[in-house]
N, C-alpha and C positions, 0 to 999 in steps of 0.2 A: 504493500500500500504506500502511496505517496500523496501526502496532503500538506501543503504549506500553510502554516498558521501564522497569523499576525498578532493575535492576542492570546496569551496563555496565563494560567495561574498554577503555580506549584504550591503544594500544601502537604502538611504532615504535622508531627508534633516535635517539640524540642528534643534534640539528641539523635534525630534520624538523619541529619545532614541535608536538610532542605536548602539552607543558605549556601552551603558548599556547592551543591548541585547547581544552584542558580548562578553562582559566580563562574563555575566551569563552563556552563552553557553560554553565558554572556561573553566570556573571553574567547571561546571557540568560535562563536558566531562572528565576533569582530574580526578574527583572523581570516574568516571565510568571506569577509566583505559585507557583513550585515551589521546593523546598529541595533543593539538591544538596550532598551531602557527598563530598569527594574525598580520596584518599590516594595520594600520589606515591611511586613507587619508581624510583630511578635506578641503573642498573648502571654507575656511573662517570660523572663529569661530562664526560668527553671526548666529542667528536663521534664517533659510531659505536657508543657503548655502548647497551645495551638500556634502554628507558624504558617504564614502563606506569603508568597512572593508574586506580585503582579508583573507580567512581562509583556512589553509591546515592541514590535519591530517597526522602526521608522525613525525619522529625524528627532533629535532630542527635544525640539520645541513642541512636539506632540505630547511629550510627557510619558509617564509609565503607567498611570492609573488606567485600569480596565473597567469601564462602566458595567454595572450589573446587567446580566443578560446578553453580553456581547462576546464573551471569551470563546475562541474557536476550540480550545482544549483545556482540560484540567489534568494535571499530572500529580497523582496523589500517592504519598508514601504510607498513608494510614486511612483505613476505610471510613471511619466516622467523619474525619475531617474532609475527606474527599466528597462525601455526600453533602456536608454542610456548605462547603465552598461551591460545589457544582450547582446546588439549589439557588445560589445567589448570582453567580457569575456566568454560568455556561449558557450559550445561546441554544435555541432549539436545533436539534440535529448535530450539536457539538459532540466531541469525542472525549472520553475519559480513559486515561491510562492509569489503572488502579493497581497498586500493590495488594496482593491477596492476603492482607493481614489486618486484623482489628486489634486495637489496644483499648481496653476498657478504662476510660478516665471519666471522672465525674463531669457532667455537663456536656458530654458528647451528644451528637445527633442520635435521637432515639425515636421509636414509634411511641404511640400514646402510652402503652402499658409495659413494654419490655424492650431490652436492648435489641439491636438489629444484628442478625447473624450474616455471615458471608453468603449463605445460600439465598438471602433476600436481596442482595445488591442488584442482580440483573433486573428483578422486578421493579425496584425503586428507581433505578436509572431509566428504565423503559417508561415509567410514569412521567419522567422529565423530558421524554423524547430525546434521550441521549444515547449515543453509541458507546458501548463499554468494551474495553480490552483489559481483561484481568491478568495481570502479570505475576507469576509466582516469584517475586523478587526476593523475599526472605529465604525461600527454599533454595533458589539458585545461588544466593550469596553464601549460604551455609556450605553448599557443595563446592563453591569456589575457595572456601577456606576461612571465611570470616562473615558471620551472620550480620554484622553491623554494616556491611557494605551494600545493603539493599538499595541505597540511593544511586550507586554507580550501576547496579544492574538495571534499574528503571531508566536511568539516563541512556544506557546502551540500547534499550528497547526503543526509546524515543528517537535516538539518532538513526537506528535502522529503519524506523517508520518514516524518516525524512520529514518530520513535522516542521523543522526550521531550516532545513537545507544545510545542516552542519555535516562536514565530511568526517568519516571515521578516523582518518589519519590525523586530522586536526584535533579531534577529541582526545586521541591517544596522547598527543604532544602536550596538550593543556593539562590533562589529568596528571601526567608524570611530573609536571612542574608545580602542581597545586596541592598535592597531598604530602603528608609528612615524609621526610627522608627515611628510607628503609621499608616503606609500605607501598611503593610504586607497583611492584609486581602483583600483589594481591588486589589492589584497586583496579589495575588493568585487566586482571582475570575476571573480576566481577563485571566490569564493563563488557568484556567479550562474551560473558555468559548471557547477559541481557540482549546483546546484539545478535547472537546466534539464535536465541529463543525466538526473537521477533521475526527472524528470517523464516521460521516455519509457518508463520501466519500467511505468507504470500501464496501458499498452496491451498488455502481454505478461506472462507469468508471471515472478515475481521469483525470482532466484537460479538455481542450477544443480542 
């Protein structure tokens, strides 16, 4: 699948690496000739607080803010935050790249009486008229050697889907320069795991 997006929102909870993913994305896009404007929103600096980053492609004077209901895509590292952000920002028929993981934190998006399970996500996104790609990022990160690198797995899937036109080789270079010294190999393995997984979607319909 290839679908160029101009307005995106990245989301998750503190400690998942949403901000790092946004910085790598912006740097790689710039090196590939795109201008990305980003706006970070942190719901408390502590681990577990909601985090989202608005991303717009275009001249700096257009700003980074994504108006409600206009995002082409939501990239979510955590399920409840993905639903919450998509319900506000995603346009009709927008696409969601969702890590297949839920973290139960007080105040997260719920149904009226009980927490939402992974099995209900396709139904709830369908009610928003959204297309869903459920990425097993946590599982793939664990297989790559570090469960905490689900952000790089999800980024790999997004690059393979060509949502922003970022080249894989550019992403490699930026990741290697952006992560702590000594962790480059594992981070790149996580990226490659997501990139390879997303490649399997080309042979079948994308989303749910």
